[in-house]
C-alpha positions in Angstrom: 27.0 29.6 -14.9 23.9 31.4 -16.3 22.1 28.0 -16.4 22.7 27.5 -12.7 21.2 30.9 -11.9 18.2 30.1 -14.0 17.8 26.7 -12.3 17.5 28.4 -9.0 14.6 30.6 -10.3 12.6 27.6 -11.4 9.7 26.9 -9.0 10.1 23.9 -6.8 6.4 23.1 -6.8 3.0 24.3 -8.0 2.5 25.7 -4.5 5.5 28.0 -4.9 4.2 29.3 -8.1 0.8 30.0 -6.5 2.6 31.9 -3.7 4.4 34.0 -6.2 1.2 34.9 -8.0 -0.4 35.7 -4.6 2.5 38.0 -3.8 2.1 39.8 -7.1 -1.6 40.3 -6.3 -0.7 41.7 -2.8 1.8 44.2 -4.2 -0.7 45.2 -6.9 -3.4 45.9 -4.3 -0.9 47.9 -2.2 0.1 49.9 -5.2 -3.5 50.8 -6.0 -4.1 51.8 -2.4 -1.0 54.0 -2.4 -2.2 55.7 -5.6 -5.6 56.3 -4.0 -3.8 57.9 -1.0 -1.7 60.0 -3.3 1.4 58.4 -1.9 3.3 58.8 -5.2 6.7 57.6 -4.2 5.3 54.5 -2.4 3.1 53.8 -5.5 6.2 54.1 -7.7 8.3 51.7 -5.5 5.4 49.2 -5.5 5.1 49.5 -9.2 8.8 48.6 -9.5 8.3 45.6 -7.2 5.3 44.5 -9.2 7.3 44.7 -12.4 10.0 42.5 -10.9 7.4 40.0 -9.8 5.8 39.9 -13.2 9.3 39.3 -14.8 9.8 36.4 -12.4 6.5 34.9 -13.3 7.2 35.4 -17.0 10.6 33.6 -16.6 8.7 30.7 -15.0 6.3 30.5 -18.0 3.3 32.3 -16.5 2.1 35.1 -18.7 -0.8 37.4 -18.4 -2.2 38.9 -21.7 -4.7 41.7 -21.8 -6.8 39.7 -24.3 -8.0 37.1 -21.8 -8.4 39.6 -18.9 -6.2 37.7 -16.5 -3.9 40.6 -15.9 -6.7 42.7 -14.4 -7.4 40.0 -11.9 -3.7 39.5 -11.1 -3.0 43.2 -10.8 -5.7 43.7 -8.2 -7.9 45.9 -10.2 -10.6 47.1 -7.9 -14.2 47.6 -9.1 
C-alpha cells in the first residue's frame, strides 16, 4: 500500500517537477515578504508550507545543498 502512495507522488513529467519548484519559489518569496511586513504568523505558516514543498521535492530526488548555492535561488533570497 505504501508503494502505491509513493507512486502517486512521482512526477508525471519534467514539466510537473518544474511547476513544483516554481511553487516552492513563490512560497519562499511570500514568506520573505511576510517577514519584512512583520506578519509573524503568516510567515510561520508559509515556512511550514515551504518545508512541505521541499520534502516533496526531496522525495522526487531534487535536493538543494548549501554548498552549491542552489537553495538561495530556490528559496527566493532577495538581494
